[in-house]
N, C-alpha and C positions, 0 to 999 in steps of 0.2 A: 455542196455549195461553195462556190468561190467567195473568198474575203475580198476587202478592199484592195489588200496588198496583192492580190492576184489580178485584179482588175486593172490598176494603175501600175505601169511598169517604173516610169519614171517621169519626171517634169522635163519639157524641152527647153533648152537655155539657149536662145540664139538671137541675133540682132534683131531679127524681124519679129519674134516673138516678144521681146522686151519693148517693142513699140506698142504692142498690144495692151500692156499693162495700164497704160493710161484711160483705155475705155473698158477696164476690169475685165480683160481677156486674159486668161491663163492658159497655156497648152502643154499637154500631158503626152506621152506616148504610151497608149493602152494595150490591153490584151487585143488581139485581131477578131476574137469572137465577142467581145463585151457591146452590149447595146447601149443607146443613148440612156436609158432609165438605169441600167446598172452603173452607168459611169456617173451620172448625176448622184446616186446614192452613196457610192465610195467616196466622192469628192466631199459630200456634205458629212459623211461619217468620219473621214480621216481628219480634215481641216477645220471641222465645226463651222462650216458657212453657209449661206443659202445660195443655192445656185438657179440661176434665171433661165438658162438655155444650154443646150450642148450641141455643137456641130463636129460631126466626124468626116474623116477622109481617110480611105485606104491608099496606102502609098504603095505602088508595085515595086517588087525588087528588080535590081538593075544586072544586067550582064556586065562580068568583069573577067577580063584576059589578064593572063600571065603568061607571056610566051604562047604556044601552040594549046595550052590548058584554057578552058573556058568555064565560067563557074557562074552562079547567080546568087547576089545578096537576097538575103530573106524578106517577104511581104511584111508590113508593118501598120499599124494604125494609128492615126493622130486625131487627138480630140482637143477642140478649141471649147473651153468652158467659160461661159460669162457669169459673173457673181451678180446677186442683187446689189443695189447702191448702199454704200457704207460698210461693206464686208471685204477683205483682203486676206491673203496668204501670205504670212510672214515669210515664208521661205523663200519668195522671188525678191524681198526688200533688200537684203545684202548683196545682190548681184549686181 
């Protein structure tokens, strides 16, 4: 069984995701096989908050070249977690 640490890889801190904090939306990079239910339970257990909604996106890997050699970056999964009113995650406060 996977733990919450296995499901949530890291928070995603970009200009666009910081704009979502006003709507109580937090963005995380999660395990590619994680389901919405698993993500919800992991966020609630890790940060002691109530999750209202989880939206996920699978981001495809991109082709990268260096000279004549070609490679591909790995695929990854992004989760946008909406919290219930009155809850917040202090990790994002200081940024």
